[in-house]
C-alpha positions, 0 to 999 in steps of 0.5 A, a space after each residue: 640886812 638887804 640892799 634898796 632896790 635899785 633906781 631903775 632911772 639910775 642903772 638905766 643911765 649907768 648902762 647908757 652912759 658905760 656904753 657909750 650912749 647918749 638919749 637926748 632927754 625926749 626919749 627918756 621917759 620911752 628907752 626906760 618904760 622899755 627897760 622896765 619892760 626888759 627886767 619882768 621878762 628877764 626871768 622868762 627868758 633865763 631859763 635852761 631850755 633844751 634842744 627842741 624848744 628852740 626853733 629850727 633855724 632852716 626850714 625845708 622848702 617840700 614841705 612849704 610848697 607840697 600844696 603847689 602844683 
């Protein structure tokens, strides 16, 4: 038997309370919209990746300035 899908507003409220965050009521719709967008992106973010898929943390100054006199 499948359980009912969680209520996103209730889930967000629980996460905010757990983190000790109090939002003004007028901000809740915007934060909830961002929370829902993040839920859509999570499966894309939680995929295995190789080292080649990771961005470099450093750069070589000579490659950026090679066309400069």
